[in-house]
N, C-alpha and C positions, 0 to 999 in steps of 0.2 A: 404755558406751564404743561398740560395735558400734551400739546402736540409735542414739546419737546423730550417727555417722557415717553410717547410714544414711539417716537423716530430713534430713541435711545434704546427701547424694548425692540425694535424693527433691525435693528443695525447688531444688536446681540442676538438676534434670532438668526441671520444670517448669516455671522461669523461663526454661532453655534453648527449650521446645516454646513457651513463649508468645511470645516473641521471634522465634523461627523462622516460627509462623504469623500475626504481625504482620506481618514483613517479606515475607511471602508475600501478607497481604493489600493491602498495600502496592503493592507488584509487581504484580500484576494486571494492574490497567488497561491499562498499559503492555504487558504478556506478553500478554495478549489481542490489543491494535494485532498485537505484531509476531506472533503465529502466525497471525492472519488474514493479514498480509503475506508469512509464508513460505509458508502455504498458496496465496495467490493468484500466489506467484512459481513454485511447483511447478507447477501448472496451467497457468499461462501456457508455461513449458518444454515442456511435455507437448504442449498444443496445437501449439505451433510446430515441434517437430521432427515430429507427426504429420503437418501440414499441409506441410511442406517435403519428407516425406520423405528424412530425411538419411541418405547413407551411413553408415559408423562413420569415413572418411576425412575427411569432409564436417564428420561433425558434432566429431571432434577437432581440427579448423582453426576452426570457423565460432563454437562458445560460447567462448573465450576472448576473440574479438575482440567477441562482441557484449555478452559480461558487462563488458567494459572501457566498451563504448558506453552501456550501462544507468547503470552508476556515473557515468560522466560526466552525464549526462541527471540523473543525481540527484541528484549535487552542485549542479548547476545550478538546478534545481527548490527545493532546499533552501535556497540563498541567496536565491531570490526569496520563498520564503514568509518567510524572515526578515525582509526587506527590506519587504515588503507588510503587515506586521502593525501597522505606523504609519499606512499610507495607507488602511485598513477605514475611515476615516472618510467620512458623508456629505461627497458632493462640494461640494455647497451652503456646507459648512462650511469648506472649504480653500480658499485666495487661489488666481488664475488660475496663480499661481506654482510654488503646490504642486501644481495641478492637471495640470501641463505635465510639472513633472517625475514625477510617476503615469504617465503617457501616454508620456511620453519612455522611463523605464526600463524599460515592459510592451515599445514597440518594439524596444529595446535585447534585453531577453529573449529574443524572438522571433528575430532576430537570431541571437544564439548556439547558443539550439536548433538553427535551421537549420544552423551552423556544422558543428556538432559531426555533424548528419546529413549533413552533403556529407563530412566526413572521415571517417565511419565507411562511407557509401555506396562510398566507392573501397576501402578494404578490404575491406567485404562480395563485392565483384567480383575480387576476387584468390583469397578461399576457396570461393566458391559461383559456380556457372553464372548467368549474369543472369537468365535464368526464375525460379532460384530466388532471387534477388534481391527481383523482382518480387512473388514470392509470399511473400516476408517482408514487406514490407510491407502485404501484402493482411492476410496472418495475422494481424499486430498490430493493425491496426483491427477484424478479425473477434472477435480477442480481448476488447477493450473492448468490442464492442457485447454478447458473452457474457457477460461480468463486470457489465456496467449493465443487462442482461437479469436476471440470476439477484439482484440486488441490489433492483429493483424488485419481483421475485415475493416474495422474502423479506418486502418490506415488505410488500405486499400481505396475506402471510399474515399477518403480526402484526396489523393492522389486521382482518382476518377475525376472528382468536382475539379482540381486542380488544369490538369489536361481536358478538361470539355471547356474551361473558362476560357483556357488558353485557345482552342481550336475555336471555340466563339470569334476570341475577340480578331484574330487573324482569320477569318472566314476558311477554316480549314474542317468543316463539321464532318464533312465526305470521308476524312480519313482515318 
């Protein structure tokens, strides 16, 4: 009786582990992307905080406004991403009317993005001195450049590693 119960528990435990690991395997690609996004977001917060030299009082007022700003931009960009899925075809394959809609939608997106920036620019001026607002915009640009540089470095390292292994495999190390 005990051995039968033990076997059933063992079997159930193994089944649970298999389901758990399968779930983790399925969730990992999205999780990796989320982890990278969270890491980049944390880097951005640190970068901006450092560049602006925010006081505690400024930070307490600034970050809620900035987070709302980022949330609105993110929502707008997600909508755009969804809208553009169908328009990624070759423009030669689209009618003039369809191309016109794609271009008009892009102009509308950029206008909406600008409207959000103008709205929050006024709010940033209420919680930060104008010089720090200017430094914020510069810090955002500098952060984008730094992120792109790191991405380029990582890609170059991957290519170098790939070439190294090819050369090693075929005895071409001197090249």
